[in-house]
N, C-alpha and C positions, 0 to 999 in steps of 0.2 A: 562479392564474396571471393575468398581465396579459391583457387582452381580445384583444390582437393575437397571442397565442400564442408558444411558445418560439422557433421559427425566426426570427420577426421580431425578437424581443427580442435574441437573441444576434447577429443579423446587423447590428445597429446599430453594432457595433464600438466605436470610441472614445467614442460617446455613451452607452454603458452603463457603469455603475459596478458593480464586483465588490468585495465586502469579503472580506478575509482576516484572520481573528482568530487570533493566535498567530504571532509573528515569529521563530520558530526556523528551522532549516534548511529544514524542509518548507514552512512558511508562506512564507518568503522566496522559495523557488524556484517555488512555485505562483504567487505574485505576479508574479515575473519572466515566467513563461510567459504569464500573462494579459495583462500589459502588452505583451509582444512580439506578442501576437495582436490588438492594437489596442484593448483595453479600458482604461478608467480603473480604477485599483485603489486602494482604501483599505486599507493594511496597518496593522493595529491590534494593540496590546498594552497592557495596563494599565501595564507598565513602559516608559517612554519610552526608556530605555537599550537595552532589548531591541529596540525598533523600529529604533534606530540600528544595532545589530549586524545586524539582518535586512537592512537596506538595504545595509550594507557587504558582506554575503554575496552579495546579489543583484548588486551591481556587480562583485564579484570573479568570480562565475560568468559574467556577461556578458562580462567582459574576456577570460576564457579562451576563450569562444566566438568572440570577435572574433579572438583570436590564431590560432585554428584555421580562420579563414575562414568560419565559420558565420553570422556577422552582421557588418554593416558598422558602423563607428564611429558614423555618423550615425543608423542605425537603433537602435543601443544607447542612444545619448543620448536619442533620442525616447521609447524604451520606458521608460527610467528616469524621465523627466520625467512619465510617466503614473502613477507610483506615489506616492501621497499618504500621508505618515505620520500616524498618529492614535493617541490614547490615551484618547479619550472615546467612549462608546457612541453619543452623539448624532451623531458624525461618520459613522456608518454609515447614517444615515437615508435617504440617496439611493441606496442599493444595491438592485439587482434581486435579488441573491443574495448571501448571506454564507457563506463556507466556513470552518469552524473547523478549526484545526490545532494545538490545545493538547494538553497532556499526556494520555496514554492512560488516563484515569481516568473512570469513569462519574460519580462524584460531581462532579468538576470540570466535566465536559462538561454535565451536567444543569443545574448552576447557571448556566453560561454560556448555555445555550439559553433559560432563563427570562429572562435579561437581554436576549438578542437579540430574543426575542418581544416584550418591552416596548418596545424601541428601534426596531424596524423597521416599515415600513408593512405593512398586512395582506396586500398582494399579494406581498411579497417571499418568496423561498425561503430556507430554512436548510439547509445541507449540512454533513455531518461527514466529515472525512478519516480517521475511525477505521479501523483495520485489522481490527476484529472485534467491536466493541461493538454492542449492540442499537440499531438505528435506531428501532425501535418505542418502546423505553424512553426514548430521547432526545426523540422526538417528543411523548411524553406530558407532558414538562415545558413544552410550549407550548400555545397555543390554536389552532394551525394544523397539526395532525399530517399533514394531507393535503399540506402544502407542505414537508415535511421528507424528506430523502433522504440516502443516503451517496454521497460521491464520493471513493473511495479511490484516491489517487494513489500510485504506487510510488516507492520511494526509489532514486536521486535523481530528483525529478520532471522536471528539465530533460533527463534522458536517457531515462528509462523511458517507453514509449509507452502502456502500459495504464492505463485508469481503470476500476475496478469501480463501476458505477452500481447502488447497493443500494436495493432497495425494502423499506421497512418495511411493517407490516400495513396501515397507513392511507395510505401514499404514493399519491397519485393518478396515473393514467396520464399526465396532462398534466405532472406534476412529473417523473416518470421521463423523459418525452420531452424535457423542458427540460434535464435532466442530460445526456442523450445528445447533444443539440444543442450544449450548452456544451463538453463534452469534445471534440467534433469541431472546434468553432470554435477551440479551443486546440491543435489539431494532434494530439490524442490519439485512441486507438482505444478506444471504450467497449464494455464487456461488461456486460449487464444481469444482475444477480445477485439472487435472492430472499434475504432475510435468513436467516442461520443462523450459529451460532458459527464464527468463522474465515472466513466468506464462502466464496470458492471457491479462490483460489490458495493461500492459507496453509493451508487445510484439506487440500488434496491434497498439497502439498509437505511439510508437517510430518509428515503420516502416513507418507510415504515415508522421511523422515529418521529418525524414531524407530524405524521398522522396521529400518533398517540399523544403528542404534545397538544395538538389542536383540540382533540376531544377532551383531554384532561383539563385544559385551560377553560374551555367552555362550560364544563360541569363542576369545576372547582375540586377535582379529584385529588386525592393524596398521591404524590409521586411514588412513594414506596409501595402503596397498594396497587398502583398500575403496574409497577415492575413485577410484583408478585403474581399478578394476574397474567402477564405476558409469559412468564416462565411456566406457570401452571397450564396455560392453554396450548402451548406449542413447542417448537424445537429450539427456540432461542435460549441460550444459557444465562442471559442477563437482560434485564429490562431496559427500556430506552432512556430512563432518567439516570440510572447508575452508569450506563454506557456513555451517555453524554458527559457526565462528570469525569469519567475516565479519559475520554478523548480530549476534553478541554472545551468549555462552552464557547470561548472565543473562536477556536478553530472550527468547531461545528457550525457556529453561526456563519462563518465565512463560506464554508462548503455549501450549507443550505442556501445561502444567498445566491451563490453562483448557479446552483441547480435550479433555483426558482427563476433566475434570469433566463436560463436555457430552456426550461420546460414549462414554466407557468405555475399557477397557483396550487397545483397538487403538492408542491414543495414548500408551501407556506407553513410556518410553525405555529401560527395562531398567536404570535406575539410572545411566546414563552421565553425565548432566549435573550432578547434585547435587554430587559430589566436586570437580569443577572450579570450580563457582560458589562453593562454600564456601571453597576455597583462593584465590579471587581470580583464577583463570586463566579469563578471560572471552573469550579470543579475541584478535583483532588489536589491539583497543583497549587491552589490558593487556600486549601483547607475547608472548602465547602462550595456547593453550587446548588443544584436542585435539591440535593440531600445534605442535610447537616451531619457533621461527624457524630456518630453514635446515636443517630435518630432511630426511632422505632416506627416502622410503617404502620399505617392504619389497616383495618380489616379490609379484605377484598370484598367489594360490594358491586352492585350492578353497574354504576358508572365506570368503575375500574375495569370490569369485564368488557364493557362497551369500548373502552379505549384499547384494550387488548385485541378485540375483534378487528378494530380499525387498523391496528398495527399489522396484523397478519394479512388481512384482505388487501391492504394497499401494497404490501410487499409482494404478494402474488401477482397483483395487477402490474406492478412495475417489472417484475420478472417476465411476465407475458409480453409486455411491450418490448423488452429487450429481445425476446425471442422473435417477435414479429418483425422487428427492425433488422434482424440478422446480426445483432451485437455478439451473440454467442449461441452455441448449440445447447439443446435442452440439458443433456447430461453435464455439460460444462457449467451451466448456470447453477445447477444443484451442487456440484463439486465446489464451485467458487464460494458459495454461501456457507457450505460446511467448513471449508478450510480457512476462509477469510474472515468469517464472522462467528465461527464456532457453533453453528446450528447443528443439531443432531441429524437433521434431514434438510435437504434443499427445499425451497419454496414450491417448486413444481411437483416434486415427489410427495411432499407433505400435503399439498392440496388434494392429491388423489385419494387420500383416505382420512382427511381431516373431519 
C-alpha cells in the first residue's frame, strides 16, 4: 500500500488514476462510475476497437442517465473527459489500482495478472472483477499476492449498488481496507467476503435456484407457477425460472456446474438446464428459455408452493453455511442478498420471522 494509506489515496479524487482492463460492458460501466466519482480512469484493451466500443457504451449509458435527470450534461462531459483510452500495458503505469474485467477464464486472467505485475509499480493494487474464480490463484501469478483482491461489481455496475470485496489467502488487511474505501468512494456498498467458490451472493442464490429446478422437474411443475409462488412466499422479487432466463441458461449452467464440483449434489439442478442449453434455448438473449415469450403461467398449486419452500429453505441453509465458514458476517450476508439479488430482506433476517 502507498504510505499514506487507502483513505487518503482514494480521497484524492481526480488526482488518482484507476485502470480498467477489459473494455466490454462491465469494464466500460465500471470506468464510467469511477470517472463520475472524480477519478482519472485508463480504460485498456489489447483491441483498440474494443476500447472504442467501450467508450461508446459508457457515453450511451451516461446519456440515458442524463435523460432521466440523474446527471447533468456538464457533469457527464467532465466525467467522460476523465476516461483515457489505452491499448498498451505501459499506459497503466500511473495507476494506483487496476481492476480487470476480462473474460471469466482462469487461464486468461492469470496471464493478464502476470502482465500487470510486470507493468505496474510495486505499490499498485491489482483487483479482479471475477464473479467466482480464486483470488488466491490469480494472486499467485504475481509477485505481490498481498496486494491482490477481488472487487466483484454486479451487473449492470451503473445500477447495482453492491460490490463484493473478496480476500484471497494472502490479501493484506490494508489491501482489503483499500478495496472497501474505493467501493465507497465510487458510491457503492462494499461487503467483505472471504474467498470461496461462488463467493457469497452467487453461492446462496444459485443454491436456491437449483433447488427449485429440482423440485419442479421432479413434479412436472409449471415454471411460471413456481416463479409466482416464490415471489408470493418471500422476499425475492423474481422467481428462479425468470431469473435464469435473464442471466442466460448457458451462463447459469456453467456457474451451477462449477458450484456442484466444489460443494456437491446440493448444487445439482435435477437435469433442468442441460436440455435447454443443448437446444439453444438460452433465455431472453435467444428469445426464450424456461419461459416462452408471452407465455401465461399456470395457477399456483401445491407442487409450485413446494418448489418455493425448497427455494427459500435451501437459500437459508446456504447462507448459514457461509456464516459458519466465516465467509461473511450475518449483517453483510443479508445486505449482500438485498443489494445483489434484490431481495426485500436478506435470508437470515427473513428466516427470523418467516
